[in-house]
DRENGUTI-5526 format. One record per residue (C-alpha): residue number from 0; x, y, z. Coordinates in Angstrom, 3 decimals, padded with zeros to 6 digits. Layout:
<recs>
- NUM,X,Y,Z
...
</recs>
This chain:
<recs>
- 0,-090.417,012.890,036.855
- 1,-089.557,009.373,038.082
- 2,-087.147,007.058,036.297
- 3,-088.545,003.809,034.900
- 4,-087.910,000.924,037.309
- 5,-089.828,-002.052,038.615
- 6,-091.424,-000.460,041.685
- 7,-092.812,002.293,039.480
- 8,-094.852,-000.189,037.410
- 9,-097.708,-000.327,039.924
- 10,-098.431,003.351,039.364
- 11,-098.585,002.801,035.603
- 12,-101.049,-000.084,035.504
- 13,-104.037,002.161,034.901
- 14,-102.386,003.888,031.914
- 15,-104.148,002.538,028.787
- 16,-101.398,003.826,026.480
- 17,-098.655,001.452,027.625
- 18,-098.552,-002.325,028.150
- 19,-097.141,-003.151,031.598
- 20,-095.541,-006.498,032.528
- 21,-097.205,-008.605,035.191
- 22,-095.270,-009.199,038.429
- 23,-095.124,-012.931,037.698
- 24,-092.834,-012.355,034.719
- 25,-089.994,-011.330,037.029
- 26,-090.025,-014.834,038.517
- 27,-089.480,-016.594,035.176
- 28,-086.243,-018.570,034.713
- 29,-083.443,-017.473,032.407
- 30,-083.659,-019.466,029.174
- 31,-081.714,-017.394,026.638
- 32,-078.173,-016.056,026.436
- 33,-077.881,-013.061,024.119
- 34,-074.687,-011.569,022.711
- 35,-075.452,-007.911,022.074
- 36,-077.292,-005.113,023.919
- 37,-078.132,-003.074,020.833
- 38,-081.491,-001.596,019.944
- 39,-082.016,-003.967,017.042
- 40,-082.101,-007.146,019.121
- 41,-084.167,-005.421,021.789
- 42,-086.603,-004.227,019.129
- 43,-087.012,-007.566,017.343
- 44,-085.906,-010.781,019.084
- 45,-086.490,-009.552,022.617
- 46,-089.860,-008.114,021.589
- 47,-091.109,-011.540,020.491
- 48,-089.849,-013.173,023.691
- 49,-091.554,-010.491,025.780
- 50,-094.805,-010.885,023.853
- 51,-094.740,-014.666,024.366
- 52,-094.091,-014.241,028.097
- 53,-097.064,-011.910,028.406
- 54,-099.222,-014.612,026.812
- 55,-097.860,-017.329,029.097
- 56,-096.268,-019.305,026.267
- 57,-092.454,-019.143,026.343
- 58,-092.017,-018.281,030.034
- 59,-088.339,-017.441,030.027
- 60,-086.079,-014.399,030.209
- 61,-082.839,-013.306,028.586
- 62,-079.336,-012.832,029.978
- 63,-077.609,-010.275,027.786
- 64,-073.838,-010.251,027.315
- 65,-072.296,-006.864,026.632
- 66,-069.067,-007.372,024.710
- 67,-068.022,-003.808,023.937
- 68,-067.097,-000.829,026.105
- 69,-069.622,001.404,024.365
- 70,-072.884,002.359,026.032
- 71,-073.963,002.570,029.649
- 72,-074.255,-000.761,031.436
- 73,-075.541,000.974,034.555
- 74,-078.584,002.257,032.685
- 75,-079.906,-001.314,032.666
- 76,-079.222,-001.646,036.403
- 77,-080.961,001.659,037.207
- 78,-084.066,000.548,035.340
- 79,-084.154,-003.077,036.530
- 80,-083.439,-004.010,032.864
- 81,-086.796,-002.572,031.787
- 82,-087.148,-000.401,028.713
- 83,-089.919,001.200,026.681
- 84,-090.462,000.017,023.129
- 85,-092.593,002.300,020.949
- 86,-093.810,000.809,017.646
- 87,-095.420,002.968,014.979
- 88,-096.395,002.240,011.426
- 89,-099.046,001.453,008.851
- 90,-101.070,-001.731,008.557
- 91,-103.448,-002.070,005.629
- 92,-103.045,001.641,005.082
- 93,-104.067,002.582,008.632
- 94,-101.848,004.102,011.303
- 95,-101.065,001.683,014.140
- 96,-099.122,002.251,017.345
- 97,-098.177,000.111,020.320
- 98,-096.091,000.957,023.373
- 99,-094.813,-001.680,025.783
- 100,-092.500,-001.813,028.758
- 101,-090.370,-004.813,027.916
- 102,-089.384,-007.148,030.747
- 103,-087.687,-009.753,028.552
- 104,-084.188,-009.052,029.921
- 105,-083.297,-010.377,033.376
- 106,-079.645,-009.305,033.568
- 107,-076.964,-007.588,031.520
- 108,-073.430,-008.891,032.090
- 109,-070.162,-007.350,030.953
- 110,-067.973,-009.887,029.167
- 111,-064.945,-007.811,030.071
- 112,-065.622,-007.537,033.806
- 113,-068.028,-010.391,034.577
- 114,-066.829,-013.266,032.431
- 115,-067.079,-015.745,035.295
- 116,-070.796,-014.918,035.614
- 117,-071.204,-015.427,031.871
- 118,-069.659,-018.886,032.140
- 119,-071.916,-019.621,035.119
- 120,-074.829,-019.213,032.700
- 121,-073.318,-022.011,030.616
- 122,-073.905,-024.302,033.601
- 123,-077.602,-023.404,033.785
- 124,-079.651,-026.326,032.373
- 125,-082.625,-024.049,031.653
- 126,-080.684,-022.015,029.092
- 127,-081.340,-023.629,025.731
- 128,-081.056,-020.710,023.289
- 129,-078.457,-018.173,022.167
- 130,-079.124,-015.032,020.102
- 131,-076.445,-012.881,018.522
- 132,-076.156,-009.554,016.772
- 133,-072.560,-008.564,017.243
- 134,-070.882,-005.290,016.412
- 135,-067.380,-006.060,017.681
- 136,-065.568,-008.299,015.192
- 137,-068.831,-009.933,014.238
- 138,-068.860,-013.260,012.464
- 139,-065.221,-013.332,011.426
- 140,-062.420,-015.780,012.032
- 141,-059.601,-014.304,014.099
- 142,-056.937,-016.113,016.039
- 143,-058.425,-016.509,019.498
- 144,-057.702,-018.309,022.746
- 145,-060.849,-019.552,024.470
- 146,-059.022,-019.574,027.818
- 147,-058.551,-015.812,027.691
- 148,-060.689,-013.881,030.169
- 149,-062.664,-013.271,027.974
- 150,-061.762,-014.392,024.437
- 151,-061.344,-011.546,021.975
- 152,-063.946,-012.369,019.323
- 153,-067.623,-013.201,019.487
- 154,-067.089,-016.703,017.997
- 155,-064.351,-017.217,020.593
- 156,-066.674,-016.184,023.414
- 157,-069.406,-018.462,022.096
- 158,-066.985,-021.385,021.805
- 159,-065.778,-020.849,025.396
- 160,-069.409,-020.772,026.542
- 161,-070.250,-023.994,024.697
- 162,-067.105,-025.761,025.900
- 163,-067.916,-024.836,029.498
- 164,-071.415,-026.191,028.968
- 165,-070.071,-029.418,027.447
- 166,-067.856,-029.972,030.494
- 167,-070.572,-029.024,032.977
- 168,-073.051,-031.571,031.602
- 169,-070.583,-034.298,030.692
- 170,-071.328,-034.083,026.982
- 171,-075.060,-034.736,027.448
- 172,-076.692,-034.404,023.996
- 173,-079.653,-032.568,025.560
- 174,-077.340,-029.796,026.780
- 175,-076.820,-028.407,023.271
- 176,-078.157,-024.983,022.307
- 177,-080.225,-023.536,019.503
- 178,-078.066,-020.650,018.289
- 179,-079.786,-018.016,016.144
- 180,-077.535,-015.513,014.402
- 181,-079.148,-012.256,013.247
- 182,-076.095,-010.555,011.730
- 183,-076.852,-009.073,008.325
- 184,-074.883,-011.533,006.201
- 185,-076.039,-014.477,004.123
- 186,-075.989,-017.889,005.829
- 187,-075.120,-016.164,009.107
- 188,-075.727,-019.245,011.276
- 189,-073.740,-021.633,009.118
- 190,-070.844,-019.185,008.809
- 191,-070.800,-018.787,012.579
- 192,-070.791,-022.565,012.984
- 193,-067.850,-023.004,010.599
- 194,-065.799,-020.382,012.468
- 195,-066.590,-021.898,015.884
- 196,-065.567,-025.339,014.603
- 197,-062.338,-023.965,013.154
- 198,-061.529,-022.258,016.459
- 199,-062.245,-025.511,018.306
- 200,-059.631,-027.259,016.164
- 201,-057.128,-024.408,016.545
- 202,-057.567,-024.527,020.328
- 203,-056.866,-028.258,020.351
- 204,-060.200,-029.222,021.901
- 205,-060.993,-032.916,022.183
- 206,-062.773,-034.766,019.392
- 207,-065.671,-035.730,021.691
- 208,-066.443,-032.040,022.188
- 209,-066.220,-031.328,018.461
- 210,-068.646,-034.190,017.810
- 211,-071.016,-032.766,020.454
- 212,-070.633,-029.308,018.964
- 213,-071.632,-030.511,015.500
- 214,-074.307,-033.012,016.425
- 215,-076.037,-031.518,019.479
- 216,-076.154,-027.808,018.682
- 217,-078.279,-026.120,016.015
- 218,-076.694,-023.095,014.349
- 219,-079.631,-021.441,012.566
- 220,-079.501,-019.054,009.659
- 221,-081.989,-016.262,010.105
- 222,-083.340,-013.338,008.140
- 223,-084.359,-010.242,010.082
- 224,-086.389,-007.338,008.812
- 225,-087.523,-004.476,011.002
- 226,-086.355,-000.874,011.016
- 227,-085.241,-000.071,014.567
- 228,-083.752,003.441,014.617
- 229,-083.165,002.964,018.348
- 230,-083.357,005.898,020.709
- 231,-085.804,008.573,019.532
- 232,-084.528,012.102,019.040
- 233,-084.572,014.358,022.084
- 234,-087.817,016.106,021.169
- 235,-089.712,012.879,020.517
- 236,-088.259,011.261,023.635
- 237,-089.353,014.189,025.788
- 238,-092.878,014.091,024.339
- 239,-093.189,010.337,024.947
- 240,-091.848,010.618,028.495
- 241,-094.223,013.454,029.355
- 242,-097.133,011.461,027.970
- 243,-096.200,008.266,029.841
- 244,-095.112,010.002,033.039
- 245,-091.599,008.608,033.504
- 246,-088.032,008.908,032.184
- 247,-086.420,006.075,030.254
- 248,-082.770,006.156,029.189
- 249,-083.147,002.871,027.279
- 250,-086.228,003.780,025.234
- 251,-086.287,002.542,021.639
- 252,-088.610,003.097,018.704
- 253,-089.241,000.839,015.741
- 254,-091.612,000.351,012.890
- 255,-094.643,-001.825,013.573
- 256,-093.782,-004.375,010.899
- 257,-091.405,-007.177,011.818
- 258,-090.108,-010.358,010.178
- 259,-087.799,-012.956,011.687
- 260,-087.421,-015.991,009.448
- 261,-085.366,-018.737,011.109
- 262,-084.057,-021.841,009.369
- 263,-084.797,-024.821,011.562
- 264,-086.472,-028.204,011.961
- 265,-089.273,-029.399,014.224
- 266,-086.975,-029.610,017.257
- 267,-085.788,-026.027,016.766
- 268,-089.395,-024.893,016.488
- 269,-090.296,-026.628,019.752
- 270,-087.415,-024.967,021.608
- 271,-088.149,-021.540,020.087
- 272,-091.738,-021.732,021.300
- 273,-092.074,-017.936,021.344
- 274,-092.526,-018.232,017.563
- 275,-096.160,-019.237,018.138
- 276,-097.314,-015.787,019.179
- 277,-096.666,-013.673,016.090
- 278,-096.924,-014.301,012.335
- 279,-093.733,-012.278,011.972
- 280,-091.702,-015.170,013.394
- 281,-091.327,-017.966,010.858
- 282,-089.420,-021.218,011.422
- 283,-089.027,-023.372,008.332
- 284,-086.379,-025.771,006.969
- 285,-085.713,-023.375,004.068
- 286,-086.050,-019.595,004.374
- 287,-084.721,-018.731,000.919
- 288,-088.182,-017.607,-000.217
- 289,-088.289,-014.889,002.458
- 290,-084.752,-013.829,001.608
- 291,-085.698,-013.500,-002.066
- 292,-088.887,-011.546,-001.348
- 293,-087.038,-009.112,000.913
- 294,-084.017,-008.790,-001.355
- 295,-085.983,-008.232,-004.559
- 296,-089.118,-006.361,-003.490
- 297,-087.935,-004.325,-000.503
- 298,-084.226,-003.884,-001.193
- 299,-084.604,-003.866,-004.977
- 300,-087.203,-001.101,-005.005
- 301,-085.215,000.859,-002.429
- 302,-082.192,000.616,-004.721
- 303,-084.047,001.638,-007.887
- 304,-085.799,004.483,-006.075
- 305,-083.013,005.957,-003.956
- 306,-081.245,008.052,-006.594
- 307,-084.515,009.246,-008.115
- 308,-085.940,010.291,-004.750
- 309,-082.777,012.048,-003.608
- 310,-082.341,013.915,-006.908
- 311,-086.019,014.927,-006.727
- 312,-085.395,016.577,-003.367
- 313,-087.028,014.065,-001.039
- 314,-084.900,013.472,002.082
- 315,-086.741,010.405,003.440
- 316,-088.668,007.425,002.111
- 317,-091.952,008.486,003.700
- 318,-091.642,012.031,002.344
- 319,-091.134,010.720,-001.181
- 320,-094.193,008.469,-000.893
- 321,-096.330,011.536,-000.178
- 322,-095.611,012.621,-003.749
- 323,-098.163,011.183,-006.187
- 324,-095.685,010.730,-009.036
- 325,-092.972,009.040,-007.014
- 326,-095.519,006.841,-005.246
- 327,-096.889,005.795,-008.648
- 328,-093.376,004.971,-009.873
- 329,-092.526,002.798,-006.868
- 330,-095.919,001.084,-006.829
- 331,-095.749,000.155,-010.502
- 332,-092.110,-000.843,-010.259
- 333,-092.903,-003.250,-007.431
- 334,-096.203,-004.669,-008.636
- 335,-095.650,-004.810,-012.392
- 336,-091.948,-005.547,-012.720
- 337,-090.249,-006.812,-009.568
- 338,-093.050,-008.903,-008.040
- 339,-093.677,-010.708,-011.329
- 340,-090.011,-011.579,-011.854
- 341,-088.773,-013.026,-008.562
- 342,-086.065,-015.559,-009.566
- 343,-087.549,-018.136,-007.183
- 344,-090.745,-020.231,-007.302
- 345,-093.365,-018.164,-005.478
- 346,-097.097,-017.649,-005.907
- 347,-098.576,-014.422,-007.246
- 348,-100.726,-014.196,-004.120
- 349,-097.628,-014.292,-001.900
- 350,-095.745,-011.634,-003.866
- 351,-098.741,-009.297,-004.022
- 352,-099.366,-009.619,-000.290
- 353,-095.702,-008.957,000.463
- 354,-095.674,-006.014,-001.960
- 355,-098.618,-004.418,-000.173
- 356,-096.839,-004.691,003.191
- 357,-093.709,-003.121,001.689
- 358,-095.682,-000.154,000.353
- 359,-097.215,000.324,003.810
- 360,-093.718,000.382,005.274
- 361,-092.519,002.922,002.712
- 362,-095.399,005.220,003.683
- 363,-094.722,004.968,007.411
- 364,-094.478,008.627,008.530
- 365,-092.789,007.719,011.818
- 366,-089.557,006.313,010.356
- 367,-087.097,008.847,008.953
- 368,-085.289,006.486,006.563
- 369,-082.913,008.707,004.532
- 370,-082.511,008.101,000.816
- 371,-078.907,009.310,000.753
- 372,-077.976,006.462,003.107
- 373,-079.591,003.953,000.767
- 374,-077.382,005.210,-002.097
- 375,-074.255,003.932,-000.328
- 376,-072.702,001.141,-002.430
- 377,-075.287,001.870,-005.117
- 378,-073.457,-000.189,-007.779
- 379,-073.136,-003.336,-005.684
- 380,-076.797,-003.073,-004.706
- 381,-077.900,-002.754,-008.338
- 382,-075.910,-005.861,-009.186
- 383,-077.049,-008.071,-006.308
- 384,-080.598,-006.830,-005.686
- 385,-081.897,-005.789,-009.101
- 386,-080.113,-007.540,-011.968
- 387,-081.399,-011.073,-011.148
- 388,-085.000,-009.786,-011.274
- 389,-084.222,-007.832,-014.456
- 390,-082.887,-010.973,-016.136
- 391,-085.875,-012.999,-014.968
- 392,-088.280,-010.386,-016.387
- 393,-086.458,-010.421,-019.729
- 394,-086.492,-014.233,-019.785
- 395,-090.223,-014.360,-019.008
- 396,-091.497,-011.556,-021.243
- 397,-088.784,-011.154,-023.892
- 398,-088.380,-007.415,-023.298
- 399,-086.495,-005.206,-020.882
- 400,-088.552,-003.894,-017.916
- 401,-088.995,-000.190,-018.569
- 402,-089.209,000.993,-014.953
- 403,-085.982,-000.807,-014.108
- 404,-084.386,000.692,-017.228
- 405,-085.457,004.148,-016.113
- 406,-083.963,003.362,-012.694
- 407,-080.679,002.400,-014.380
- 408,-080.583,005.753,-016.176
- 409,-081.137,007.603,-012.898
- 410,-078.369,005.517,-011.300
- 411,-075.951,006.514,-014.095
- 412,-076.901,010.169,-013.596
- 413,-076.571,010.003,-009.808
- 414,-073.044,008.624,-010.283
- 415,-072.041,011.715,-012.289
- 416,-069.347,013.425,-010.215
- 417,-068.971,017.166,-010.772
- 418,-066.239,017.558,-008.184
- 419,-063.264,015.417,-007.223
- 420,-061.446,015.961,-003.941
- 421,-058.546,013.551,-003.427
- 422,-060.204,010.118,-003.527
- 423,-063.701,011.504,-002.939
- 424,-066.219,012.141,-005.697
- 425,-069.174,014.500,-005.356
- 426,-072.352,014.865,-007.355
- 427,-074.470,018.023,-007.367
- 428,-078.218,018.268,-006.900
- 429,-080.728,020.782,-005.580
- 430,-078.037,023.360,-004.886
- 431,-075.742,021.120,-002.836
- 432,-072.964,018.589,-003.272
- 433,-073.398,014.982,-002.166
- 434,-070.681,012.422,-001.572
- 435,-070.861,009.420,-003.906
- 436,-070.033,006.574,-001.531
- 437,-069.442,003.860,-004.091
- 438,-066.423,001.861,-005.255
- 439,-067.393,002.476,-008.886
- 440,-067.242,006.279,-008.525
- 441,-063.871,006.553,-010.377
- 442,-065.262,004.442,-013.244
- 443,-068.262,006.717,-013.762
- 444,-066.133,009.829,-013.331
- 445,-064.045,008.723,-016.306
- 446,-067.053,007.747,-018.413
- 447,-068.756,011.097,-017.857
- 448,-065.692,012.810,-019.368
- 449,-066.654,011.460,-022.812
- 450,-068.000,014.111,-025.151
- 451,-070.696,011.888,-026.616
- 452,-073.591,010.912,-024.350
- 453,-074.562,008.121,-026.744
- 454,-071.071,006.672,-026.703
- 455,-070.957,006.810,-022.892
- 456,-074.327,005.085,-022.543
- 457,-073.303,002.352,-025.000
- 458,-070.039,001.655,-023.162
- 459,-071.696,001.583,-019.742
- 460,-074.715,-000.555,-020.684
- 461,-072.606,-003.231,-022.369
- 462,-070.062,-003.414,-019.534
- 463,-070.373,-006.625,-017.421
- 464,-068.036,-004.933,-014.934
- 465,-071.068,-002.875,-013.845
- 466,-074.058,-005.126,-014.518
- 467,-072.590,-008.614,-014.580
- 468,-073.967,-008.920,-018.124
- 469,-074.260,-006.969,-021.377
- 470,-077.523,-005.027,-021.077
- 471,-077.454,-004.100,-024.772
- 472,-078.165,-007.767,-025.502
- 473,-081.068,-007.800,-023.029
- 474,-083.383,-005.477,-024.859
- 475,-082.411,-002.274,-023.067
- 476,-082.991,000.660,-025.393
- 477,-079.863,002.789,-025.531
- 478,-081.887,005.583,-027.137
- 479,-084.312,005.601,-024.192
- 480,-081.483,005.743,-021.657
- 481,-079.860,008.619,-023.570
- 482,-083.218,010.418,-023.664
- 483,-083.716,009.948,-019.897
- 484,-080.226,011.271,-019.196
- 485,-080.720,014.311,-021.442
- 486,-083.954,015.055,-019.614
- 487,-082.318,014.622,-016.211
- 488,-079.570,017.033,-017.228
- 489,-081.892,019.655,-018.708
- 490,-085.128,019.302,-016.740
- 491,-084.205,017.652,-013.449
- 492,-085.389,014.436,-011.831
- 493,-088.958,015.421,-010.895
- 494,-089.943,016.650,-014.361
- 495,-088.194,013.714,-016.026
- 496,-090.196,011.335,-013.861
- 497,-093.453,013.113,-014.734
- 498,-092.669,012.806,-018.451
- 499,-091.716,009.131,-018.067
- 500,-094.969,008.259,-016.310
- 501,-097.133,009.844,-019.026
- 502,-095.487,007.657,-021.668
- 503,-095.331,004.326,-019.876
- 504,-098.126,001.815,-020.366
- 505,-098.869,000.951,-016.743
- 506,-098.103,004.371,-015.294
- 507,-101.424,004.706,-013.406
- 508,-103.091,001.981,-011.361
</recs>
């Protein structure tokens, strides 16, 4: 079987199951510099650029900078920087699938061995955009020398690139870049900008450059949302390759759904013209609404469902959604509690539409999203993702949301350690031990030593150390939480859920 490379494309053009790039795309100029070769950027940002190129809109390719020693740089060379992107998912309840050969990347350069070529890109007037999703030191301030070959940190590399560009174009205001950070931290673009500015001062760079840096470059916050597991497992990869008729060492899979919300003005939108081709790319002056919707509806329901699903014996999100009871719990939780209590001004129509998309994503049978991974840092996630919506619900309706309360009880039970090994705490469920990967594990270990369940529940619910507030003053029924915990102990998670749903007002929709 042949390897994927450019000359092989001609033989694939009659295959209706894969979208093939046109020869003209390989003649497009380089317009983007990208820090990071990982599957996530290739499955989201590079996908939108490739889609726009195929529609004749953006008409530019990406130079990718590889900053780490991990991975195989030669794999990109062998395949002429082409790779297969397989998207699978649900849309309006129906299975959808799309397979493309992406030609968005023109070159991949090693920062370690080809830094001079990277800086040559800074002198290219056509390059107007920078993407980042860094896994080295990420968006952190470290002492760095921009004259090193290359600088150590990503912000240092970016600063060296921008300084070279400033010198090459004599400080021309039009030479500035639109820089879009996709790292999974809040205000990623603005934090990157502050670090780059601090490094510019520490490196003693001239004030005219610092003015240009601040005034002529746009550091954009962005919110990204697409599950990109990356390389498929060996069995799936072999099946896809046999079906398509070629080998691909860079193949990635992702869900069909994608969201990339970028904070920017009209000028940013004009430069990022690829945003025109897909409703998943949103450029607005304020993206807080999209952050809130994702954080509360997607992340919040994940958090409130993870312990329940794992304790019920469901390994993945999709597997749990096949169960009628769990699906009913998550659906009602989202639609009747979380969506109606977003602590941000948003229309009911918007929240319901977003909720429907989230439920489609949860039911996606192609993505093996493991619940046990979602339980990592359970306590912090409860506090940041759930409590604001809980408080908003209580403020709006004067009572505690019962599904969230049930989720809190399950969280307390999941945090029950039955084994302690050095600094590790283990719970027990379905005949096996699981590691509780949470900073609050010692706290719950101590609380579960109390002889009285009622006393333990009272102490935990009123503790702002856990919730950031006293839940006993927010209408949470301690008796209900005790009852849920007794049922979890005696009957298990699945039966406890079944009993809960029969007694809750909006259990069936």
